[in-house]
N, C-alpha and C positions, 0 to 999 in steps of 0.2 A: 504494499499500499504506499502511496506517496502523498504526503501532506505538504501543502504549500498555501501561500496566502495571495490575496489580491494586492495591487499597489496601495490600497487604502487601509489594509489591515495592519495590526501591530506585528512586528517581526516575531514575537514570542507565540502568537496564536497557533501556528502549525505545530510547534514543539509541544505545546500544552495538549493539543488534540491527539497528537501521536502518543504522548505519555499515557493519556486516558485509554486510548485504544490498546496499548500494550498491557496495561493492568487488566483490562477486560478480557483480553486474550489469555493471559496467564490464569485468570480466574476460571476460564473455561477448559484449561488443561492444555493449551497450545504453548509451544515454545515461541519466543519472540526475540528480536534483536533490532535495535535502532541503528540505522546506517546513515551517517551524515556526509560521507565522502562522495556520494554519487551526485548530490544536488548541483555542485558547480558545473559538472559536465552537461547537465540538462539546460542550464541557464546560459552558458557561454560555449563557444567552440564552433567548429564548422557545421556539424549536423544538428546542432541544438534546436534550431527553429523547426526543422523538418521532423525531428523526434517529438517535439511538443505537439506539432500538428497531428502526427500519426496517432498519438495516444490521448488526444483531447485535453492537453494541459493548456488552459486558456491564457493564463497570465504569466509573464516572467516574474519571478519572485525573489526577493532578497534573501529570505530564509526558507528552507524546506528540508524535509527529512523522510527517509524511507523506513518502513516498518516491515521486516521480513517475518513471516509467520509459518509455522509448521508443527507437525506432531513430533515430539522428541523420539529419537531412535532408542534411547535408553531410559528405563524407568528405575529411578533410585529407590531403594527400600530403607536405607539408613544414611544419615548424614555423617560427615567426618567429625570426629570428636576433637574439639579445639580447646586449648588451654589459653587463658588470658594472663598476661604478665601482671596486670594490676587492675582492679576495678574499684572505683570510688563511689560510695553512696553518700549523698548529702545528709 
């Protein structure tokens, strides 16, 4: 999934929407990963305008992020036991 904004939206809006979508996907049992490095290639470069036209991305955006979703290949039964060096309680 690709989250981006219009020229009139706040730059943080797509990032907030992607975060909520990631949390919802995790709650449904899907694995998710936010990918920010792809956005600049969609906005600038030789084939960027053609790519945006092909996939229906209407506006060039200052901020954008991809959310990769999928079912995890491994199902964990037990977490790693961790020891903490020091814990302070107020």
